[in-house]
N, C-alpha and C positions, 0 to 999 in steps of 0.2 A: 539492725543486725540480724543476719540470717542464722538459723540453726536447723538441724535436721533431726527429726524424731524417728526412731525405729520402734514401731508397734509390733509386738509378737503376741498374737491373740489366738485363742481357740475360736474358730468361726461360729457365729450364731450362739445357740444355747447348748452345745454339746457339753458333756461332762468336763468340768475344769474351766468353764468360761470365766469364772471370777479370777483366774490366775493371769489374766492379761497383763503384760508388762510394757513399759516404755522407757527407752534410753535416748539421751540427747547427745548430739555430736556437733562440733563446730563446722565440719565440712562434709559434703555429701559422700566423698570418697571413703571417709572413715565409717559412715553408716553402711555403705555397700560392703566394705570389708568385714564389718561386724556380722552382717547377715550371711555372707559367704562362709565365715568361720562356723557359724551355727549350722548352716546347711551341710557342711562337710561332715558333721557328726551324724547326719542321717544316712550318709552313703552306705554304711555297713549295717544299718538297722533293718532287719527283715520286715519289721512292722511298717516301715515307710514304703508305700507302694506307688506313690505318684508325687512328682514335683512339677508344678506348672506355673505359668505367669512370668512376670518380670518386675524389675524394680519400679517401673512407672505405674503399673496397674496393681501391683501386689503379687507376692509369691504365695502359692497355696500348696501346702504339704499334706497329703492324705496319709493317715496312720490307721492301721487296722490290725486287730488281733487275729483275723481270719485271712492272713496275707496269702495263703496258698490259693484261695478261691479267687483272689483279685485278678491275677493274670489270666485265669481260665475264663472268667465271665465278662470282664469289661470290654475287651477288644471285639468280641464276637456278638455278645448278647445285648449289651446296653452301653449307654454313655457313662462317663465317669460320674456325672451328677446323679444319674439314675441309680447307679450302684451305691453311692453314698446315702441317698435317700432311703433305699430299700434295706440297707444294712446299718442303720444309724446306731443300733445298740453296740456294734462292734467297731464302728468307724468314727474317727474324728478328723477334722480338717483344721490345720493351723495356718494362720495368715501372718505374713511378714509384709509390712508396708512402711515405706519411707515417706515422711510428711515434711515438706519444707515450711518452716515457720519464719515469717518475716516480721520482726518486732520493731522495725525502723520507725513506724508511726507511734510507738509507745516508748521510745528510747529514754525519755526523761521520767517515766513512771516509776514510782517506788513501790506500787502495789504489785502483788503477785498476780500473774496471769496463768490461765489454764488451757490445756489442750483437751478437748472432749472427744470421746470415742463411743459410738453407738455399737453396742455389743451385738445386737440382733442382726444388724445389716452389715457389720464388719466394715465400717467406714467412719470418717470423722463426723461427729454429730453436728457441730455447728461451724459456720464459715467465719467465725471470729474467735478471739481468745479472751474470754471474760475475766474480769477481776474476781476476787473472792466474793465480794458482795453481790456482783452481778450473777455469778454462778449459782450462789445460794438462792437468790431471788427467782431466777428462771426455773431451776429444778423444783423448788417449792411450789411454784405456780403450776408447772407441768404435772407434778405428782397429784396435787389436789384437784386440778381440772380433769385429769385423766382417770381419777378413781372415785369420782363423786357417787357413781352408782353402787360401788362396793364399800363406800366409806363406813357405813354402819357395821358391816361384817368384818372388815379388815382394817378399820381405821387405826386401832392401837398398834397393830403390826406395822402399817405404813408409816405412822408417826414415829415409831422407834427407828425404822430404817432411815427416815429423813433426818432424824436427830443425829444418828451415827454419821451420816453423810456430811452434815454441816460441821460436826466436830472434826472430822477428818480434813475438811477444807481448811480449817483454821489451824490445825495442829500437825498435819502430815503432808506428804508430797503426793499422795495418791488417795483419791476418794472414789467410792463405788456405791451405786444404788441399784437395787433390784426390787421394783415394786410393780406387780402385775406384768404388763407388757413393756414397762419402761426400765430398760437395763442400760446403764451408762457408767463408763469409767471416766475419771478426770485426772489429769496428770499436771502437776505444777511445772511450769516452764522455768528452767533455771536462769538466773541472771548471771552475767559474767562474773568470774571470781573477783573478790575484793571490790564489788560494786553493789550499790543498793538500787540501781536502775538497770534498764536494758541497753544502756549505751555500750557500744563496742569498744 
């Protein structure tokens, strides 16, 4: 069974990056319509200075508090990416991405599966959809392996973050972890209504 996830994220680690959301749709057309409805709200927003990209590679919306300066400097003095990098205190970039999820190979599974999102690189983190136990095991391993050097200094904080992530995996539909350079969202992939598996 295919589903389509719409990720709406703040790119990288700009302010508000923990507010990344994900909504699921049974058809791609519904996902595209959802994004278009959100984008239409930016049309009259002065803070929205650039919309680029497309459904296949992601749509990027640049927001800035210094919107008067954007039109003056970007076309003549620098590229859009240079402008964003130079003015990062006043600029944020939002990402909209449609992700096709094919659960046909897991159709009889009663375990929940997860879509993972790499917050720093603004992309799907893993090329598979782990179950709860697999998600917890891999994140735990990644966090411990990636923070061994700082474990003595930040171990309790990291352990608390990991504990909260694990709790969210088992009790919520969204889990988020931010430990050093490891920043990831996980979203529970919904099963069809009135079903305990991913059968269509």
